[in-house]
C-alpha positions, 0 to 999 in steps of 0.5 A, a space after each residue: 438753413 444753417 442747421 440743415 446745412 450742419 446736420 447733412 454736413 456732419 451726415 456727410 463729413 463735409 470740413 467747416 469751411 465747406 458747410 460755410 462756403 455752402 451757407 454763403 451761397 444761399 445767402 448773406 444770414 446763413 453764416 451767421 448761424 454757422 458763428 459765435 451766438 454774438 458776433 460783429 458781421 461785417 462783408 455780406 455777413 461772411 466775416 465774423 467777430 466773436 463778442 469778447 466780453 468776460 460774461 455774455 449776454 445770456 437772453 434776447 427779448 425780440 420785438 417785431 412790429 407786424 409788418 415786412 420790411 424788404 431787405 434789398 430795398 434797405 440795402 438799397 437805401 444804404 449809403 456806403 462810405 470809407 471816410 473818416 468817423 462814417 466809414 462803414 465800408 469795414 477795416 481790411 481785418 475785422 475788429 473782435 467784437 467788444 461791448 461797446 459795439 453791440 447794436 451797432 448796425 449801418 441798416 438801421 438808417 435806412 430801415 427807419 427811413 423806409 419805414 419811420 413807424 419802426 420808431 415805435 418798436 425801436 423806442 419800445 425796446 430801448 426802454 426795456 433797460 436792456 444792457 444793449 439793443 438794436 436791429 436784426 439784420 435789415 428788419 424789422 426785428 429788434 432785439 434786446 439782451 440781458 445776462 439775467 433771465 429774471 430781467 430779461 423776463 420781467 422786460 418781456 412782460 412790459 411788453 404785453 399789450 403792445 401791438 408787437 409780436 414778442 418773444 423771449 429766448 434763451 442764447 447759446 451757453 444760458 
């Protein structure tokens, strides 16, 4: 949806803000694909804070366990709070994404509660030795980030024969 909006927006001469608003009207995921390749998403997904690290990861390994996970069900299971260290409602002004924040996802706990078998894919990704790893959105796909193509290719190869769908992909600018 984001790619189509960008193409049509360019042909129609729409401003970036208008394209972003149209993307947000389509769903919470579309705006993310209009922003930087590595970002902290807050709110419904419309508040994006770019990665600030000196050298961002350039390669990703994706792992999907091969079963669906309903986004609505995951969000209904999410317990929102704005107290203390468990604050997952976010500050009024978003922080800029730092390397230490890569992989944080408030939807992981409810996703695991709904589909405990996700832990197998999570463990497989954790064993890859990535710089960072986490659940993509509400799942069920996990990702692992690497700075080096060779390390990413080796990690991807270690998943061969596992009961998962996997992919190796370059991030923007790789």
